[in-house]
CHARMM internal coordinates of N, CA and C (Angstrom, degrees):
IC EDIT
DIST 1 N 1 CA 1.4627
DIST 1 CA 1 C 1.5119
ANGL 1 N 1 CA 1 C 112.20
DIST 1 C 2 N 1.2607
ANGL 1 CA 1 C 2 N 119.76
DIHE 1 N 1 CA 1 C 2 N -19.55
DIST 2 N 2 CA 1.4598
ANGL 1 C 2 N 2 CA 125.18
DIHE 1 CA 1 C 2 N 2 CA 178.94
DIST 2 CA 2 C 1.5366
ANGL 2 N 2 CA 2 C 114.78
DIHE 1 C 2 N 2 CA 2 C -98.48
DIST 2 C 3 N 1.3193
ANGL 2 CA 2 C 3 N 114.69
DIHE 2 N 2 CA 2 C 3 N 11.60
DIST 3 N 3 CA 1.4633
ANGL 2 C 3 N 3 CA 119.95
DIHE 2 CA 2 C 3 N 3 CA -179.63
DIST 3 CA 3 C 1.5246
ANGL 3 N 3 CA 3 C 112.31
DIHE 2 C 3 N 3 CA 3 C -81.83
DIST 3 C 4 N 1.2940
ANGL 3 CA 3 C 4 N 116.85
DIHE 3 N 3 CA 3 C 4 N 151.08
DIST 4 N 4 CA 1.4438
ANGL 3 C 4 N 4 CA 119.04
DIHE 3 CA 3 C 4 N 4 CA -174.82
DIST 4 CA 4 C 1.5553
ANGL 4 N 4 CA 4 C 114.45
DIHE 3 C 4 N 4 CA 4 C -68.82
DIST 4 C 5 N 1.3264
ANGL 4 CA 4 C 5 N 116.68
DIHE 4 N 4 CA 4 C 5 N -18.46
DIST 5 N 5 CA 1.4704
ANGL 4 C 5 N 5 CA 121.59
DIHE 4 CA 4 C 5 N 5 CA 177.33
DIST 5 CA 5 C 1.5350
ANGL 5 N 5 CA 5 C 115.36
DIHE 4 C 5 N 5 CA 5 C -85.32
DIST 5 C 6 N 1.3569
ANGL 5 CA 5 C 6 N 116.52
DIHE 5 N 5 CA 5 C 6 N -5.15
DIST 6 N 6 CA 1.4505
ANGL 5 C 6 N 6 CA 122.48
DIHE 5 CA 5 C 6 N 6 CA -178.91
DIST 6 CA 6 C 1.5730
ANGL 6 N 6 CA 6 C 107.95
DIHE 5 C 6 N 6 CA 6 C -83.90
DIST 6 C 7 N 1.2585
ANGL 6 CA 6 C 7 N 117.83
DIHE 6 N 6 CA 6 C 7 N 114.81
DIST 7 N 7 CA 1.4653
ANGL 6 C 7 N 7 CA 122.25
DIHE 6 CA 6 C 7 N 7 CA -177.20
DIST 7 CA 7 C 1.4755
ANGL 7 N 7 CA 7 C 111.21
DIHE 6 C 7 N 7 CA 7 C -79.86
DIST 7 C 8 N 1.2585
ANGL 7 CA 7 C 8 N 119.76
DIHE 7 N 7 CA 7 C 8 N -38.38
DIST 8 N 8 CA 1.4253
ANGL 7 C 8 N 8 CA 124.83
DIHE 7 CA 7 C 8 N 8 CA -179.74
DIST 8 CA 8 C 1.5210
ANGL 8 N 8 CA 8 C 112.15
DIHE 7 C 8 N 8 CA 8 C -152.82
DIST 8 C 9 N 1.3409
ANGL 8 CA 8 C 9 N 118.28
DIHE 8 N 8 CA 8 C 9 N 157.21
DIST 9 N 9 CA 1.4505
ANGL 8 C 9 N 9 CA 121.81
DIHE 8 CA 8 C 9 N 9 CA -175.05
DIST 9 CA 9 C 1.5510
ANGL 9 N 9 CA 9 C 110.44
DIHE 8 C 9 N 9 CA 9 C -150.33
DIST 9 C 10 N 1.2857
ANGL 9 CA 9 C 10 N 116.75
DIHE 9 N 9 CA 9 C 10 N 140.90
DIST 10 N 10 CA 1.4193
ANGL 9 C 10 N 10 CA 123.25
DIHE 9 CA 9 C 10 N 10 CA 174.03
DIST 10 CA 10 C 1.5263
ANGL 10 N 10 CA 10 C 109.93
DIHE 9 C 10 N 10 CA 10 C -149.17
DIST 10 C 11 N 1.3178
ANGL 10 CA 10 C 11 N 116.04
DIHE 10 N 10 CA 10 C 11 N 153.95
DIST 11 N 11 CA 1.4960
ANGL 10 C 11 N 11 CA 118.27
DIHE 10 CA 10 C 11 N 11 CA -177.83
DIST 11 CA 11 C 1.4808
ANGL 11 N 11 CA 11 C 110.73
DIHE 10 C 11 N 11 CA 11 C -154.57
DIST 11 C 12 N 1.3668
ANGL 11 CA 11 C 12 N 116.04
DIHE 11 N 11 CA 11 C 12 N 154.51
DIST 12 N 12 CA 1.4264
ANGL 11 C 12 N 12 CA 122.49
DIHE 11 CA 11 C 12 N 12 CA 169.39
DIST 12 CA 12 C 1.5412
ANGL 12 N 12 CA 12 C 110.10
DIHE 11 C 12 N 12 CA 12 C -142.54
DIST 12 C 13 N 1.2911
ANGL 12 CA 12 C 13 N 115.22
DIHE 12 N 12 CA 12 C 13 N 132.03
DIST 13 N 13 CA 1.4961
ANGL 12 C 13 N 13 CA 120.49
DIHE 12 CA 12 C 13 N 13 CA 179.03
DIST 13 CA 13 C 1.5089
ANGL 13 N 13 CA 13 C 108.00
DIHE 12 C 13 N 13 CA 13 C -122.68
DIST 13 C 14 N 1.3279
ANGL 13 CA 13 C 14 N 115.95
DIHE 13 N 13 CA 13 C 14 N 123.00
DIST 14 N 14 CA 1.4937
ANGL 13 C 14 N 14 CA 119.94
DIHE 13 CA 13 C 14 N 14 CA 175.82
DIST 14 CA 14 C 1.5426
ANGL 14 N 14 CA 14 C 107.85
DIHE 13 C 14 N 14 CA 14 C -74.19
DIST 14 C 15 N 1.2730
ANGL 14 CA 14 C 15 N 116.56
DIHE 14 N 14 CA 14 C 15 N 142.56
DIST 15 N 15 CA 1.4459
ANGL 14 C 15 N 15 CA 124.61
DIHE 14 CA 14 C 15 N 15 CA -179.71
DIST 15 CA 15 C 1.4969
ANGL 15 N 15 CA 15 C 114.63
DIHE 14 C 15 N 15 CA 15 C -87.48
DIST 15 C 16 N 1.3248
ANGL 15 CA 15 C 16 N 116.82
DIHE 15 N 15 CA 15 C 16 N -17.27
DIST 16 N 16 CA 1.4577
ANGL 15 C 16 N 16 CA 123.50
DIHE 15 CA 15 C 16 N 16 CA -179.02
DIST 16 CA 16 C 1.4294
ANGL 16 N 16 CA 16 C 112.68
DIHE 15 C 16 N 16 CA 16 C -156.15
DIST 16 C 17 N 1.3137
ANGL 16 CA 16 C 17 N 118.67
DIHE 16 N 16 CA 16 C 17 N -156.23
DIST 17 N 17 CA 1.4801
ANGL 16 C 17 N 17 CA 123.17
DIHE 16 CA 16 C 17 N 17 CA -178.91
DIST 17 CA 17 C 1.5031
ANGL 17 N 17 CA 17 C 107.57
DIHE 16 C 17 N 17 CA 17 C -103.12
DIST 17 C 18 N 1.3238
ANGL 17 CA 17 C 18 N 113.86
DIHE 17 N 17 CA 17 C 18 N 158.55
DIST 18 N 18 CA 1.4682
ANGL 17 C 18 N 18 CA 120.81
DIHE 17 CA 17 C 18 N 18 CA 176.33
DIST 18 CA 18 C 1.5231
ANGL 18 N 18 CA 18 C 105.03
DIHE 17 C 18 N 18 CA 18 C -99.17
DIST 18 C 19 N 1.3558
ANGL 18 CA 18 C 19 N 112.65
DIHE 18 N 18 CA 18 C 19 N 153.77
DIST 19 N 19 CA 1.4909
ANGL 18 C 19 N 19 CA 119.15
DIHE 18 CA 18 C 19 N 19 CA -174.54
DIST 19 CA 19 C 1.5146
ANGL 19 N 19 CA 19 C 109.79
DIHE 18 C 19 N 19 CA 19 C -89.49
DIST 19 C 20 N 1.3592
ANGL 19 CA 19 C 20 N 117.17
DIHE 19 N 19 CA 19 C 20 N 134.44
DIST 20 N 20 CA 1.4580
ANGL 19 C 20 N 20 CA 123.30
DIHE 19 CA 19 C 20 N 20 CA 173.13
DIST 20 CA 20 C 1.5246
ANGL 20 N 20 CA 20 C 113.45
DIHE 19 C 20 N 20 CA 20 C 52.78
DIST 20 C 21 N 1.3099
ANGL 20 CA 20 C 21 N 116.59
DIHE 20 N 20 CA 20 C 21 N -137.12
DIST 21 N 21 CA 1.4567
ANGL 20 C 21 N 21 CA 119.90
DIHE 20 CA 20 C 21 N 21 CA -176.49
DIST 21 CA 21 C 1.5495
ANGL 21 N 21 CA 21 C 110.50
DIHE 20 C 21 N 21 CA 21 C -105.99
DIST 21 C 22 N 1.2910
ANGL 21 CA 21 C 22 N 116.94
DIHE 21 N 21 CA 21 C 22 N 21.41
DIST 22 N 22 CA 1.4924
ANGL 21 C 22 N 22 CA 119.30
DIHE 21 CA 21 C 22 N 22 CA 179.68
DIST 22 CA 22 C 1.5171
ANGL 22 N 22 CA 22 C 110.77
DIHE 21 C 22 N 22 CA 22 C -70.57
DIST 22 C 23 N 1.3725
ANGL 22 CA 22 C 23 N 110.89
DIHE 22 N 22 CA 22 C 23 N 137.13
DIST 23 N 23 CA 1.4601
ANGL 22 C 23 N 23 CA 117.18
DIHE 22 CA 22 C 23 N 23 CA 174.82
DIST 23 CA 23 C 1.4733
ANGL 23 N 23 CA 23 C 112.63
DIHE 22 C 23 N 23 CA 23 C -83.35
DIST 23 C 24 N 1.3277
ANGL 23 CA 23 C 24 N 117.77
DIHE 23 N 23 CA 23 C 24 N 144.57
DIST 24 N 24 CA 1.4326
ANGL 23 C 24 N 24 CA 123.92
DIHE 23 CA 23 C 24 N 24 CA -179.55
DIST 24 CA 24 C 1.5313
ANGL 24 N 24 CA 24 C 108.43
DIHE 23 C 24 N 24 CA 24 C -118.85
DIST 24 C 25 N 1.3585
ANGL 24 CA 24 C 25 N 114.13
DIHE 24 N 24 CA 24 C 25 N 118.82
DIST 25 N 25 CA 1.4605
ANGL 24 C 25 N 25 CA 117.62
DIHE 24 CA 24 C 25 N 25 CA 177.04
DIST 25 CA 25 C 1.5014
ANGL 25 N 25 CA 25 C 110.84
DIHE 24 C 25 N 25 CA 25 C -77.64
DIST 25 C 26 N 1.3575
ANGL 25 CA 25 C 26 N 117.27
DIHE 25 N 25 CA 25 C 26 N 132.51
DIST 26 N 26 CA 1.4559
ANGL 25 C 26 N 26 CA 122.75
DIHE 25 CA 25 C 26 N 26 CA 178.14
DIST 26 CA 26 C 1.5298
ANGL 26 N 26 CA 26 C 108.79
DIHE 25 C 26 N 26 CA 26 C -129.79
DIST 26 C 27 N 1.2645
ANGL 26 CA 26 C 27 N 118.51
DIHE 26 N 26 CA 26 C 27 N 130.48
DIST 27 N 27 CA 1.4645
ANGL 26 C 27 N 27 CA 123.86
DIHE 26 CA 26 C 27 N 27 CA 172.53
DIST 27 CA 27 C 1.5636
ANGL 27 N 27 CA 27 C 106.49
DIHE 26 C 27 N 27 CA 27 C -112.59
DIST 27 C 28 N 1.3543
ANGL 27 CA 27 C 28 N 115.23
DIHE 27 N 27 CA 27 C 28 N 126.00
DIST 28 N 28 CA 1.4111
ANGL 27 C 28 N 28 CA 120.54
DIHE 27 CA 27 C 28 N 28 CA -179.77
DIST 28 CA 28 C 1.5391
ANGL 28 N 28 CA 28 C 108.72
DIHE 27 C 28 N 28 CA 28 C -111.78
DIST 28 C 29 N 1.3226
ANGL 28 CA 28 C 29 N 117.31
DIHE 28 N 28 CA 28 C 29 N 113.18
DIST 29 N 29 CA 1.4515
ANGL 28 C 29 N 29 CA 121.90
DIHE 28 CA 28 C 29 N 29 CA 176.79
DIST 29 CA 29 C 1.5039
ANGL 29 N 29 CA 29 C 107.48
DIHE 28 C 29 N 29 CA 29 C -75.42
DIST 29 C 30 N 1.3644
ANGL 29 CA 29 C 30 N 114.30
DIHE 29 N 29 CA 29 C 30 N 138.83
DIST 30 N 30 CA 1.4357
ANGL 29 C 30 N 30 CA 121.09
DIHE 29 CA 29 C 30 N 30 CA 177.95
DIST 30 CA 30 C 1.5074
ANGL 30 N 30 CA 30 C 111.79
DIHE 29 C 30 N 30 CA 30 C -101.87
DIST 30 C 31 N 1.3412
ANGL 30 CA 30 C 31 N 117.17
DIHE 30 N 30 CA 30 C 31 N 128.67
DIST 31 N 31 CA 1.4128
ANGL 30 C 31 N 31 CA 123.82
DIHE 30 CA 30 C 31 N 31 CA -178.34
DIST 31 CA 31 C 1.5729
ANGL 31 N 31 CA 31 C 106.60
DIHE 30 C 31 N 31 CA 31 C -96.58
DIST 31 C 32 N 1.3218
ANGL 31 CA 31 C 32 N 116.46
DIHE 31 N 31 CA 31 C 32 N 108.74
DIST 32 N 32 CA 1.4551
ANGL 31 C 32 N 32 CA 121.40
DIHE 31 CA 31 C 32 N 32 CA -179.21
DIST 32 CA 32 C 1.5380
ANGL 32 N 32 CA 32 C 108.44
DIHE 31 C 32 N 32 CA 32 C -86.21
DIST 32 C 33 N 1.3055
ANGL 32 CA 32 C 33 N 114.22
DIHE 32 N 32 CA 32 C 33 N 125.22
DIST 33 N 33 CA 1.5136
ANGL 32 C 33 N 33 CA 120.60
DIHE 32 CA 32 C 33 N 33 CA -178.86
DIST 33 CA 33 C 1.5403
ANGL 33 N 33 CA 33 C 110.66
DIHE 32 C 33 N 33 CA 33 C -95.20
DIST 33 C 34 N 1.3682
ANGL 33 CA 33 C 34 N 115.19
DIHE 33 N 33 CA 33 C 34 N -27.95
DIST 34 N 34 CA 1.4890
ANGL 33 C 34 N 34 CA 121.61
DIHE 33 CA 33 C 34 N 34 CA -176.28
DIST 34 CA 34 C 1.4916
ANGL 34 N 34 CA 34 C 105.66
DIHE 33 C 34 N 34 CA 34 C -123.70
DIST 34 C 35 N 1.3351
ANGL 34 CA 34 C 35 N 118.03
DIHE 34 N 34 CA 34 C 35 N 94.12
DIST 35 N 35 CA 1.4580
ANGL 34 C 35 N 35 CA 121.12
DIHE 34 CA 34 C 35 N 35 CA -179.01
DIST 35 CA 35 C 1.5043
ANGL 35 N 35 CA 35 C 113.33
DIHE 34 C 35 N 35 CA 35 C -73.63
DIST 35 C 36 N 1.3212
ANGL 35 CA 35 C 36 N 120.68
DIHE 35 N 35 CA 35 C 36 N -20.79
DIST 36 N 36 CA 1.4195
ANGL 35 C 36 N 36 CA 123.54
DIHE 35 CA 35 C 36 N 36 CA -179.01
DIST 36 CA 36 C 1.5346
ANGL 36 N 36 CA 36 C 115.27
DIHE 35 C 36 N 36 CA 36 C -84.67
DIST 36 C 37 N 1.3680
ANGL 36 CA 36 C 37 N 114.62
DIHE 36 N 36 CA 36 C 37 N -4.94
DIST 37 N 37 CA 1.4692
ANGL 36 C 37 N 37 CA 119.72
DIHE 36 CA 36 C 37 N 37 CA -174.87
DIST 37 CA 37 C 1.5457
ANGL 37 N 37 CA 37 C 107.21
DIHE 36 C 37 N 37 CA 37 C -109.02
DIST 37 C 38 N 1.3370
ANGL 37 CA 37 C 38 N 116.50
DIHE 37 N 37 CA 37 C 38 N 132.14
DIST 38 N 38 CA 1.4421
ANGL 37 C 38 N 38 CA 122.03
DIHE 37 CA 37 C 38 N 38 CA 176.51
DIST 38 CA 38 C 1.5002
ANGL 38 N 38 CA 38 C 109.58
DIHE 37 C 38 N 38 CA 38 C -98.03
DIST 38 C 39 N 1.3502
ANGL 38 CA 38 C 39 N 119.83
DIHE 38 N 38 CA 38 C 39 N 117.99
DIST 39 N 39 CA 1.4682
ANGL 38 C 39 N 39 CA 119.39
DIHE 38 CA 38 C 39 N 39 CA -176.87
DIST 39 CA 39 C 1.4961
ANGL 39 N 39 CA 39 C 114.40
DIHE 38 C 39 N 39 CA 39 C -73.79
DIST 39 C 40 N 1.3284
ANGL 39 CA 39 C 40 N 117.70
DIHE 39 N 39 CA 39 C 40 N 147.95
DIST 40 N 40 CA 1.4940
ANGL 39 C 40 N 40 CA 121.59
DIHE 39 CA 39 C 40 N 40 CA 177.60
DIST 40 CA 40 C 1.4849
ANGL 40 N 40 CA 40 C 113.20
DIHE 39 C 40 N 40 CA 40 C -95.06
DIST 40 C 41 N 1.3524
ANGL 40 CA 40 C 41 N 115.14
DIHE 40 N 40 CA 40 C 41 N -23.51
DIST 41 N 41 CA 1.4956
ANGL 40 C 41 N 41 CA 119.87
DIHE 40 CA 40 C 41 N 41 CA -175.48
DIST 41 CA 41 C 1.5117
ANGL 41 N 41 CA 41 C 109.10
DIHE 40 C 41 N 41 CA 41 C -137.56
DIST 41 C 42 N 1.3446
ANGL 41 CA 41 C 42 N 112.19
DIHE 41 N 41 CA 41 C 42 N 159.91
DIST 42 N 42 CA 1.4457
ANGL 41 C 42 N 42 CA 120.19
DIHE 41 CA 41 C 42 N 42 CA 172.06
DIST 42 CA 42 C 1.5488
ANGL 42 N 42 CA 42 C 107.02
DIHE 41 C 42 N 42 CA 42 C -131.98
DIST 42 C 43 N 1.3261
ANGL 42 CA 42 C 43 N 114.86
DIHE 42 N 42 CA 42 C 43 N 140.33
DIST 43 N 43 CA 1.4723
ANGL 42 C 43 N 43 CA 120.86
DIHE 42 CA 42 C 43 N 43 CA 177.72
DIST 43 CA 43 C 1.5362
ANGL 43 N 43 CA 43 C 108.03
DIHE 42 C 43 N 43 CA 43 C -116.12
DIST 43 C 44 N 1.3100
ANGL 43 CA 43 C 44 N 115.73
DIHE 43 N 43 CA 43 C 44 N 122.02
DIST 44 N 44 CA 1.4656
ANGL 43 C 44 N 44 CA 124.12
DIHE 43 CA 43 C 44 N 44 CA 174.26
DIST 44 CA 44 C 1.5073
ANGL 44 N 44 CA 44 C 106.83
DIHE 43 C 44 N 44 CA 44 C -107.21
DIST 44 C 45 N 1.3288
ANGL 44 CA 44 C 45 N 116.08
DIHE 44 N 44 CA 44 C 45 N 121.27
DIST 45 N 45 CA 1.4109
ANGL 44 C 45 N 45 CA 122.69
DIHE 44 CA 44 C 45 N 45 CA 175.12
DIST 45 CA 45 C 1.4955
ANGL 45 N 45 CA 45 C 111.30
DIHE 44 C 45 N 45 CA 45 C -117.07
DIST 45 C 46 N 1.3168
ANGL 45 CA 45 C 46 N 116.96
DIHE 45 N 45 CA 45 C 46 N 128.29
DIST 46 N 46 CA 1.5027
ANGL 45 C 46 N 46 CA 123.64
DIHE 45 CA 45 C 46 N 46 CA 175.15
DIST 46 CA 46 C 1.4522
ANGL 46 N 46 CA 46 C 110.98
DIHE 45 C 46 N 46 CA 46 C -131.33
DIST 46 C 47 N 1.3162
ANGL 46 CA 46 C 47 N 116.99
DIHE 46 N 46 CA 46 C 47 N 140.32
DIST 47 N 47 CA 1.4553
ANGL 46 C 47 N 47 CA 121.73
DIHE 46 CA 46 C 47 N 47 CA 178.34
DIST 47 CA 47 C 1.5043
ANGL 47 N 47 CA 47 C 110.89
DIHE 46 C 47 N 47 CA 47 C -143.97
DIST 47 C 48 N 1.3223
ANGL 47 CA 47 C 48 N 117.53
DIHE 47 N 47 CA 47 C 48 N 155.54
DIST 48 N 48 CA 1.4552
ANGL 47 C 48 N 48 CA 122.81
DIHE 47 CA 47 C 48 N 48 CA -178.65
DIST 48 CA 48 C 1.5160
ANGL 48 N 48 CA 48 C 111.30
DIHE 47 C 48 N 48 CA 48 C -79.75
DIST 48 C 49 N 1.2921
ANGL 48 CA 48 C 49 N 119.08
DIHE 48 N 48 CA 48 C 49 N -9.94
DIST 49 N 49 CA 1.4490
ANGL 48 C 49 N 49 CA 122.59
DIHE 48 CA 48 C 49 N 49 CA 177.64
DIST 49 CA 49 C 1.5029
ANGL 49 N 49 CA 49 C 111.64
DIHE 48 C 49 N 49 CA 49 C -134.30
DIST 49 C 50 N 1.2486
ANGL 49 CA 49 C 50 N 119.98
DIHE 49 N 49 CA 49 C 50 N 151.01
DIST 50 N 50 CA 1.5106
ANGL 49 C 50 N 50 CA 122.58
DIHE 49 CA 49 C 50 N 50 CA 179.85
DIST 50 CA 50 C 1.4837
ANGL 50 N 50 CA 50 C 111.91
DIHE 49 C 50 N 50 CA 50 C -55.15
DIST 50 C 51 N 1.3199
ANGL 50 CA 50 C 51 N 115.60
DIHE 50 N 50 CA 50 C 51 N -38.90
DIST 51 N 51 CA 1.4471
ANGL 50 C 51 N 51 CA 121.82
DIHE 50 CA 50 C 51 N 51 CA -174.57
DIST 51 CA 51 C 1.5560
ANGL 51 N 51 CA 51 C 112.64
DIHE 50 C 51 N 51 CA 51 C -80.71
DIST 51 C 52 N 1.3027
ANGL 51 CA 51 C 52 N 117.00
DIHE 51 N 51 CA 51 C 52 N -8.09
DIST 52 N 52 CA 1.4533
ANGL 51 C 52 N 52 CA 121.08
DIHE 51 CA 51 C 52 N 52 CA -179.36
DIST 52 CA 52 C 1.4703
ANGL 52 N 52 CA 52 C 115.28
DIHE 51 C 52 N 52 CA 52 C 54.14
DIST 52 C 53 N 1.3303
ANGL 52 CA 52 C 53 N 116.75
DIHE 52 N 52 CA 52 C 53 N -105.45
DIST 53 N 53 CA 1.4680
ANGL 52 C 53 N 53 CA 118.93
DIHE 52 CA 52 C 53 N 53 CA -174.73
DIST 53 CA 53 C 1.5524
ANGL 53 N 53 CA 53 C 112.22
DIHE 52 C 53 N 53 CA 53 C -76.14
DIST 53 C 54 N 1.3380
ANGL 53 CA 53 C 54 N 116.24
DIHE 53 N 53 CA 53 C 54 N -3.34
DIST 54 N 54 CA 1.5037
ANGL 53 C 54 N 54 CA 119.45
DIHE 53 CA 53 C 54 N 54 CA 175.99
DIST 54 CA 54 C 1.5050
ANGL 54 N 54 CA 54 C 113.73
DIHE 53 C 54 N 54 CA 54 C -93.15
DIST 54 C 55 N 1.3767
ANGL 54 CA 54 C 55 N 115.17
DIHE 54 N 54 CA 54 C 55 N 0.52
DIST 55 N 55 CA 1.5248
ANGL 54 C 55 N 55 CA 119.83
DIHE 54 CA 54 C 55 N 55 CA -178.67
DIST 55 CA 55 C 1.5024
ANGL 55 N 55 CA 55 C 107.64
DIHE 54 C 55 N 55 CA 55 C -61.79
DIST 55 C 56 N 1.3565
ANGL 55 CA 55 C 56 N 116.72
DIHE 55 N 55 CA 55 C 56 N 131.58
DIST 56 N 56 CA 1.4266
ANGL 55 C 56 N 56 CA 120.26
DIHE 55 CA 55 C 56 N 56 CA -177.50
DIST 56 CA 56 C 1.5164
ANGL 56 N 56 CA 56 C 115.23
DIHE 55 C 56 N 56 CA 56 C -119.64
DIST 56 C 57 N 1.3311
ANGL 56 CA 56 C 57 N 117.07
DIHE 56 N 56 CA 56 C 57 N 13.94
DIST 57 N 57 CA 1.4710
ANGL 56 C 57 N 57 CA 118.11
DIHE 56 CA 56 C 57 N 57 CA 177.86
DIST 57 CA 57 C 1.5488
ANGL 57 N 57 CA 57 C 112.22
DIHE 56 C 57 N 57 CA 57 C 148.13
DIST 57 C 58 N 1.3035
ANGL 57 CA 57 C 58 N 112.58
DIHE 57 N 57 CA 57 C 58 N -177.83
DIST 58 N 58 CA 1.4480
ANGL 57 C 58 N 58 CA 117.02
DIHE 57 CA 57 C 58 N 58 CA -178.30
DIST 58 CA 58 C 1.5135
ANGL 58 N 58 CA 58 C 110.49
DIHE 57 C 58 N 58 CA 58 C 103.60
DIST 58 C 59 N 1.3366
ANGL 58 CA 58 C 59 N 116.53
DIHE 58 N 58 CA 58 C 59 N -178.75
DIST 59 N 59 CA 1.4656
ANGL 58 C 59 N 59 CA 122.75
DIHE 58 CA 58 C 59 N 59 CA -179.18
DIST 59 CA 59 C 1.5746
ANGL 59 N 59 CA 59 C 108.75
DIHE 58 C 59 N 59 CA 59 C -109.33
DIST 59 C 60 N 1.2957
ANGL 59 CA 59 C 60 N 113.56
DIHE 59 N 59 CA 59 C 60 N 81.79
DIST 60 N 60 CA 1.4945
ANGL 59 C 60 N 60 CA 119.41
DIHE 59 CA 59 C 60 N 60 CA -178.97
DIST 60 CA 60 C 1.5282
ANGL 60 N 60 CA 60 C 107.65
DIHE 59 C 60 N 60 CA 60 C -117.91
DIST 60 C 61 N 1.3229
ANGL 60 CA 60 C 61 N 114.43
DIHE 60 N 60 CA 60 C 61 N 134.43
DIST 61 N 61 CA 1.5025
ANGL 60 C 61 N 61 CA 118.60
DIHE 60 CA 60 C 61 N 61 CA -178.98
DIST 61 CA 61 C 1.5328
ANGL 61 N 61 CA 61 C 106.74
DIHE 60 C 61 N 61 CA 61 C -139.08
DIST 61 C 62 N 1.2723
ANGL 61 CA 61 C 62 N 118.44
DIHE 61 N 61 CA 61 C 62 N 135.67
DIST 62 N 62 CA 1.4620
ANGL 61 C 62 N 62 CA 126.26
DIHE 61 CA 61 C 62 N 62 CA 177.22
DIST 62 CA 62 C 1.4968
ANGL 62 N 62 CA 62 C 108.80
DIHE 61 C 62 N 62 CA 62 C -118.45
DIST 62 C 63 N 1.3629
ANGL 62 CA 62 C 63 N 113.83
DIHE 62 N 62 CA 62 C 63 N 125.42
DIST 63 N 63 CA 1.4454
ANGL 62 C 63 N 63 CA 120.27
DIHE 62 CA 62 C 63 N 63 CA 174.53
DIST 63 CA 63 C 1.5245
ANGL 63 N 63 CA 63 C 105.90
DIHE 62 C 63 N 63 CA 63 C -121.62
DIST 63 C 64 N 1.3122
ANGL 63 CA 63 C 64 N 116.23
DIHE 63 N 63 CA 63 C 64 N 117.51
DIST 64 N 64 CA 1.5040
ANGL 63 C 64 N 64 CA 123.64
DIHE 63 CA 63 C 64 N 64 CA -178.23
DIST 64 CA 64 C 1.5533
ANGL 64 N 64 CA 64 C 106.06
DIHE 63 C 64 N 64 CA 64 C -112.25
DIST 64 C 65 N 1.3238
ANGL 64 CA 64 C 65 N 115.02
DIHE 64 N 64 CA 64 C 65 N 122.78
DIST 65 N 65 CA 1.4529
ANGL 64 C 65 N 65 CA 117.56
DIHE 64 CA 64 C 65 N 65 CA -173.85
DIST 65 CA 65 C 1.5690
ANGL 65 N 65 CA 65 C 107.73
DIHE 64 C 65 N 65 CA 65 C -143.83
DIST 65 C 66 N 1.2793
ANGL 65 CA 65 C 66 N 113.26
DIHE 65 N 65 CA 65 C 66 N 147.61
DIST 66 N 66 CA 1.4476
ANGL 65 C 66 N 66 CA 119.90
DIHE 65 CA 65 C 66 N 66 CA 171.16
DIST 66 CA 66 C 1.5287
ANGL 66 N 66 CA 66 C 112.81
DIHE 65 C 66 N 66 CA 66 C 59.32
DIST 66 C 67 N 1.3289
ANGL 66 CA 66 C 67 N 118.62
DIHE 66 N 66 CA 66 C 67 N 47.79
DIST 67 N 67 CA 1.4926
ANGL 66 C 67 N 67 CA 122.91
DIHE 66 CA 66 C 67 N 67 CA -179.50
DIST 67 CA 67 C 1.5381
ANGL 67 N 67 CA 67 C 108.66
DIHE 66 C 67 N 67 CA 67 C -80.40
DIST 67 C 68 N 1.3128
ANGL 67 CA 67 C 68 N 115.45
DIHE 67 N 67 CA 67 C 68 N 136.78
DIST 68 N 68 CA 1.4150
ANGL 67 C 68 N 68 CA 122.30
DIHE 67 CA 67 C 68 N 68 CA -179.40
DIST 68 CA 68 C 1.5211
ANGL 68 N 68 CA 68 C 108.59
DIHE 67 C 68 N 68 CA 68 C -133.27
DIST 68 C 69 N 1.3608
ANGL 68 CA 68 C 69 N 116.25
DIHE 68 N 68 CA 68 C 69 N 128.79
DIST 69 N 69 CA 1.4602
ANGL 68 C 69 N 69 CA 118.65
DIHE 68 CA 68 C 69 N 69 CA 174.69
DIST 69 CA 69 C 1.5084
ANGL 69 N 69 CA 69 C 107.59
DIHE 68 C 69 N 69 CA 69 C -103.89
DIST 69 C 70 N 1.3181
ANGL 69 CA 69 C 70 N 114.78
DIHE 69 N 69 CA 69 C 70 N 119.48
DIST 70 N 70 CA 1.4830
ANGL 69 C 70 N 70 CA 119.65
DIHE 69 CA 69 C 70 N 70 CA -179.73
DIST 70 CA 70 C 1.5298
ANGL 70 N 70 CA 70 C 104.24
DIHE 69 C 70 N 70 CA 70 C -116.13
DIST 70 C 71 N 1.3508
ANGL 70 CA 70 C 71 N 112.93
DIHE 70 N 70 CA 70 C 71 N 127.03
DIST 71 N 71 CA 1.4552
ANGL 70 C 71 N 71 CA 115.25
DIHE 70 CA 70 C 71 N 71 CA 179.67
DIST 71 CA 71 C 1.5551
ANGL 71 N 71 CA 71 C 109.03
DIHE 70 C 71 N 71 CA 71 C -140.41
END
COOR INIT
IC SEED 1 N 1 CA 1 C
IC BUILD
């Protein structure tokens, strides 16, 4: 996120678990670092654990539903 080629960055980290099958609405504000550059792509990364690919076990489950990109 602090690399010179990153045009903008936004993040959200849940502090705990959600109950049952309830949906949780999340809005992620994007911090644009280069206002004179128009991005061609967006990368959305989601993982069931904060470490993502470093997760080594446990009972962690991610359900991602009804994603909307508003720009």
